[in-house]
C-alpha positions in Angstrom: 0.0 -0.2 -0.1 1.5 3.5 -1.1 1.4 6.8 0.8 -1.5 8.5 -0.3 -3.4 5.0 0.4 -3.0 5.1 3.7 -3.2 8.6 3.7 -7.0 7.9 3.1 -7.2 4.9 5.5 -6.2 7.7 8.4 -8.4 10.6 6.9 -11.6 8.4 7.6 -10.1 6.8 10.8 -9.8 3.4 9.5 -6.3 3.6 10.3 -4.6 6.0 13.4 -1.6 8.1 12.5 0.7 6.7 14.5 -0.2 3.1 13.1 1.1 4.0 9.8 4.1 1.2 9.3 6.6 4.0 8.5 9.5 1.9 8.1 7.5 -0.4 5.3 6.7 2.8 3.5 10.3 4.3 3.5 11.5 1.4 2.3 9.9 2.2 -0.9 12.5 5.2 -1.4 10.8 8.3 -2.2 7.5 7.7 -3.7 5.5 10.0 -6.0 2.8 11.7 -4.6 1.8 13.9 -7.5 3.7 14.9 -11.0 7.2 15.8 -10.1 6.7 15.9 -6.4 8.3 13.1 -4.4 7.8 12.9 -0.5 10.1 10.9 1.7 8.2 9.8 5.0 10.1 10.4 7.8 10.2 11.7 11.6 10.3 14.9 9.6 8.9 14.7 6.1 11.2 15.8 3.2 9.8 16.7 -0.1 11.4 17.0 -3.5 9.9 18.5 -5.9 11.5 18.8 -10.1 11.1 21.7 -12.1 13.0 22.2 -15.3 16.0 23.9 -14.0 16.4 21.2 -10.9 15.1 20.0 -7.6 13.9 21.7 -4.6 13.5 19.7 -1.5 11.5 21.4 1.2 13.0 20.3 4.2 15.9 18.1 4.8 15.1 16.1 7.9 17.6 15.0 10.7 20.9 14.4 10.3 20.6 10.9 12.1 18.7 9.7 8.9 20.4 12.2 6.4 22.2 9.2 4.6 19.1 7.2 4.0 17.4 10.4 2.8 19.9 11.5 0.3 20.1 7.7 -1.3 15.8 8.0 -1.3 16.0 11.1 -3.6 18.8 10.5 -5.4 17.7 7.1 -6.5 14.4 9.2 -7.5 16.2 12.0 -9.6 20.0 12.7 -10.3 19.3 16.4 -11.2 20.6 19.1 -9.5 19.4 20.3 -5.9 19.1 24.2 -6.2 17.3 25.2 -3.5 16.7 23.6 -0.2 13.6 25.1 1.8 13.6 25.0 6.3 10.2 25.4 7.2 11.5 26.6 10.7 14.6 25.4 12.2 13.7 22.4 14.5 16.4 20.1 14.4 13.7 17.4 12.7 13.3 19.7 9.6 17.6 21.1 9.1 19.8 18.5 9.7 19.7 17.0 6.4 21.7 19.2 4.0 25.4 17.7 4.1 25.5 14.8 1.6 23.8 17.5 -0.9 26.0 20.1 -0.2 28.9 17.4 -0.6 27.8 16.8 -4.4 29.9 18.2 -7.2 28.9 21.0 -8.6 27.4 24.6 -6.8 25.9 23.8 -3.3 22.0 24.1 -3.0 21.1 27.6 -1.9 19.3 26.8 1.9 16.4 29.2 2.1 14.6 30.3 5.1 12.6 33.0 6.8 15.4 35.2 8.8 14.6 34.4 12.3 16.2 30.7 11.9 19.7 32.3 11.8 18.6 33.9 15.4 17.1 30.4 16.4 20.8 28.3 15.4 22.5 31.1 17.9 19.9 30.6 20.8 20.4 26.6 20.4 24.3 27.2 20.4 23.6 29.1 23.9 21.1 26.5 25.3 22.8 23.4 24.2 22.8 21.8 27.7 19.5 22.9 28.6 17.9 21.4 24.7 19.9 18.1 25.4 18.3 17.5 28.8 14.9 18.2 27.6 15.0 16.0 24.7 16.2 13.1 26.9 13.4 13.6 29.2 10.8 14.3 26.4 11.9 11.5 23.7 14.1 9.4 25.6 17.3 9.7 23.6 20.2 8.3 25.0 23.4 10.3 25.0 21.7 13.6 23.4 24.2 15.9 22.8 22.4 19.0 21.2 24.4 20.3 18.3 25.8 23.4 18.9 26.5 24.1 14.7 23.5 24.2 11.7 23.8 24.3 7.9 23.6 28.4 8.3 20.8 29.6 5.8 22.3 31.1 2.4 19.1 33.3 1.5 16.7 34.7 3.7 13.3 37.3 3.9 10.8 38.4 5.9 7.5 37.9 4.9 7.1 36.7 1.4 9.8 35.3 -1.2 9.2 33.7 -4.8 11.6 31.3 -5.6 11.5 29.8 -9.4 12.4 26.9 -10.9 11.2 27.8 -14.5 7.9 26.1 -14.8 7.6 25.4 -11.0 6.8 28.4 -8.4 7.5 28.4 -4.9 5.1 31.6 -3.1 6.9 31.3 0.5 5.0 32.9 3.0 6.0 33.7 7.0 3.8 32.6 9.8 4.3 32.5 13.6 3.1 29.2 14.7 4.7 26.7 16.9 7.9 28.7 16.2 8.7 32.4 15.2 10.3 31.7 12.1 7.7 29.6 10.1 7.5 29.1 6.4 4.6 27.6 4.3 4.7 27.1 0.4 2.0 27.1 -2.2 3.3 25.3 -5.6 0.5 27.2 -7.9 1.6 24.8 -11.1 0.7 21.5 -8.9 -1.9 22.9 -6.2 0.2 22.2 -3.9 0.4 23.1 -0.1 3.5 22.7 2.2 2.6 23.1 5.5 5.7 22.4 7.6 4.9 22.3 11.2 1.8 24.6 10.7 -0.3 21.1 10.1 1.1 17.8 11.8 -1.8 15.6 11.8 -2.5 16.4 16.0 -3.5 18.8 18.7 -1.1 21.7 17.4 2.0 22.0 19.2 0.9 25.1 20.4 1.9 24.7 24.1 4.9 22.6 24.6 5.6 23.4 28.4 9.6 23.1 27.7 9.8 25.1 25.3 9.8 28.8 24.3 6.7 30.5 23.5 4.0 29.4 21.1 1.6 31.4 18.8 -1.8 29.9 18.6 -3.5 33.6 17.4 -1.2 34.1 14.2 -0.9 30.0 13.9 -4.6 30.2 13.2 -4.7 33.2 10.8 -2.3 31.1 8.6 -4.0 28.3 8.7 -7.3 30.6 6.9 -5.0 32.1 4.7 -3.9 28.7 3.8 -7.4 27.4 3.4 -8.3 30.5 0.7 -5.9 28.6 -2.1 -8.0 25.5 -2.3 -4.9 23.4 -2.8 -5.3 20.1 -4.1 -3.0 18.4 -2.1 -1.4 19.3 1.4 2.0 17.9 2.5 2.6 18.3 6.2 5.9 18.5 7.8 4.4 15.3 10.0 1.9 12.6 8.9 0.6 11.6 5.6 -0.4 14.1 2.8 -4.4 15.2 2.3 -5.5 14.6 -1.1 -8.8 17.0 -2.4 -9.2 20.9 -1.9 -12.1 19.9 -0.2 -10.2 17.9 2.8 -7.5 20.4 2.5 -9.2 23.3 3.6 -11.5 21.3 6.1 -8.2 20.3 8.4 -6.7 23.9 8.1 -10.1 25.7 9.1 -11.1 22.7 11.7 -7.5 23.6 13.3 -8.0 27.1 13.3 -11.3 27.2 14.5 -9.7 24.8 17.4 -7.1 26.9 18.3 -9.1 30.2 18.3 -11.5 28.9 20.3 -8.9 28.1 22.8 -7.7 31.3 22.5 -10.8 32.7 22.9 -12.2 31.1 26.0 -9.0 31.7 27.8 -9.2 35.2 27.3 -12.9 35.5 28.2 -11.8 34.5 31.8 -8.5 36.1 31.7 -10.6 39.2 31.4 -13.0 38.1 33.9 -10.1 38.5 36.4 -9.6 34.4 36.7 -6.6 32.7 38.0 -4.9 30.4 35.6 -5.9 27.4 37.8 -9.2 28.4 37.3 -8.5 28.6 33.6 -6.6 25.4 33.2 -9.9 23.1 34.7 -12.3 25.3 32.9 -11.1 25.3 29.0 -12.1 22.8 26.6 -11.7 22.3 23.0 -14.9 22.5 20.9 -16.2 18.5 21.6 -16.7 18.0 17.7 -13.0 18.8 16.5 -11.6 17.0 19.3 -13.2 14.0 17.7 -11.3 14.8 14.5 -8.7 12.5 13.5 -6.1 15.1 12.5 -6.6 16.8 16.1 -6.3 13.9 18.9 -4.2 14.8 21.6 -1.1 12.5 20.7 1.6 14.8 21.6 0.9 18.2 22.6 -2.7 18.9 24.0 -5.1 21.6 25.2 -4.5 22.2 28.5 -1.0 23.2 27.3 -1.5 25.5 24.8 -3.8 27.2 27.4 -1.3 27.6 29.8 0.8 29.4 26.2 -2.0 31.3 25.8 -1.9 32.8 29.5 1.9 33.1 29.1 1.8 35.5 25.5 -1.0 37.5 26.6 -0.6 37.9 30.7 2.8 36.9 31.5 4.3 33.9 34.0 2.3 34.9 36.8 -0.4 32.6 37.7 -2.6 35.0 39.5 -2.1 33.4 42.8 -0.7 35.7 45.0 1.4 33.0 47.1 2.9 32.1 44.0 4.7 35.2 43.4 7.7 34.4 45.7 7.1 31.5 47.0 9.5 29.4 49.2 11.7 27.0 47.9 10.1 23.7 47.2 11.8 21.4 49.5 10.7 24.0 52.3 6.7 23.6 51.5 7.5 20.2 51.7 9.3 19.5 54.5 6.5 22.2 56.3 3.5 19.9 54.6 5.2 17.0 55.9 6.1 18.2 59.3 1.6 19.0 59.2 1.1 15.3 58.1 3.7 13.6 60.6 6.1 13.0 57.9 6.8 12.8 54.4 5.8 9.2 55.1 2.2 10.0 55.8 2.3 12.0 52.9 3.6 9.5 50.3 1.0 7.3 51.8 -1.7 9.6 50.9 -0.6 9.6 47.4 -1.2 6.2 47.1 -4.5 6.6 48.4 -5.5 9.3 45.8 -3.9 6.9 42.8 -6.5 3.9 44.0 -9.2 6.4 44.0 -7.6 7.3 40.7 -6.9 11.0 41.5 -3.5 10.5 39.6 -3.0 14.5 39.1 -3.1 14.6 43.4 -1.3 11.9 43.5 1.4 13.0 41.9 1.6 16.1 43.3 1.7 14.5 47.0 4.7 12.1 46.1 6.3 14.9 44.9 5.8 16.6 48.2 7.2 13.5 49.8 10.4 12.8 48.3 11.1 16.6 48.4 10.6 16.4 51.9 13.1 13.2 52.2 14.8 13.0 49.0 16.9 9.9 50.5 14.0 8.2 51.1 14.1 5.1 49.3 10.6 3.8 50.0 9.2 7.0 48.9 11.4 7.3 45.9 9.1 3.8 45.1 5.5 5.0 45.7 7.1 8.3 43.1 8.0 5.9 40.8 4.3 3.8 41.1 2.4 7.0 40.7 4.1 8.5 38.1 4.4 5.5 36.2 0.5 4.6 36.4 0.6 8.6 35.2 2.3 7.7 32.0 0.0 5.1 31.2 -2.9 7.2 31.5 -1.7 9.8 29.5 -2.4 10.1 25.9 0.0 12.6 24.8 3.6 12.4 23.9 5.1 15.4 26.0 3.2 14.6 29.2 4.6 10.9 28.8 8.1 12.3 29.0 8.0 14.4 31.6 6.1 11.7 33.9 8.2 8.3 32.6 11.6 10.6 33.5 10.1 11.4 36.8 9.6 7.7 37.5 12.6 6.7 36.0 14.8 9.2 38.3 13.1 7.0 41.6 13.2 3.8 40.3 17.1 4.1 39.2 17.8 5.6 42.8 16.1 2.5 44.5 17.5 -0.1 42.1 20.5 1.5 40.9 19.6 0.5 37.2 20.3 3.3 34.5 17.8 6.0 34.0 17.3 5.6 30.3 16.7 1.9 30.3 13.8 2.3 33.2 12.8 5.2 31.3 12.0 3.2 28.1 10.5 0.4 30.4 8.0 2.8 31.4 6.6 4.2 28.4 7.2 0.7 26.2 8.4 2.8 23.8 5.2 4.9 22.9 6.9 8.0 23.3 6.2 9.6 19.7 3.0 10.4 17.8 4.2 9.9 14.4 3.7 7.0 12.6 4.9 3.2 13.3 8.5 2.4 12.5 10.3 4.7 14.5 9.1 4.7 17.7 12.3 2.8 19.2 14.4 5.7 17.7 11.8 8.8 19.1 
């Protein structure tokens, strides 16, 4: 079965997005999804478009997959790569240039929004932090965040048009998951290349370990794309969407989803509500939350609401006690003293877990460990509570954080390697993309 056949099944809901056998599809190399347009499905999809003057790539995947991607593209076409367009600066979209740069002849011109270079500079300053959070979120073993990246040769601010003779790329800037996003329309083919502005899951507008997202402007960009009546949508992750009716519906639904979360949050903020109340009140529209392309397999609405608050209201949650609180460990010891010891707090966490309140169970277990950080029995309770939380969570972001917490405590008790325990806790279910990459991502 080819890419477009699987894409139709995913759209109809007969196959879940994460069940698509990505490894099987990639074994066939770069597949044509339209005349002169090939897709290499990966952790971050790579697209090659042929024109009279050669090839253009839209995204280049990650460095680990770069040799395989290069072979797949070259098996499809030996024509020179004139342009490589980065949809944004995330490492799973910009890591595949080395093999193409080393080919004989002129190097490809890498094109991106001007913010990509700024992102790479920030990544160099925060390489340690990014290494830590990617280990925590994905379980990458020995993750070392790259300090250098392939810097764009040509940048733009709002719009740019590129040509391969008979094929035109109309590039547009948008702020969404990132502040440096590029989406492209190829009018000759009616093809829309969205990058991560559309990725077959709840929009990644709330990642708790990353910088600010922009759901308001994201929705505007999606609505702009919808006016183009594209016949084929090629996303940054996941499979294509064929047919102008489907493409428009997916874009408008995603925009409506984001707009609803934004407006609900702002209404409550304007009424003086605290973040705590808003987090437990705002929900996405029920009909939209049932769409196969808006499932919370990675990000989730609660995190998006937090980012909306941060964007429009700052970091203070409205609780005056949280403005300048005592250190966590000091507060935890005070609670433990009031509760006849940290063991009692941990025991109450067990009760909360048994009653199905895992939110409370995690809070209590965390307090207990902060009060008695060297108590192995309390660490075992913490590990069990967070392991239960992992099994209940649909989103990979939350699972990553909770699995890391469980692994921290269990490795402290058993002496096992933290990453080994992490993968045991998650059962390898740490990413929403099609099957075949879960072992790596």
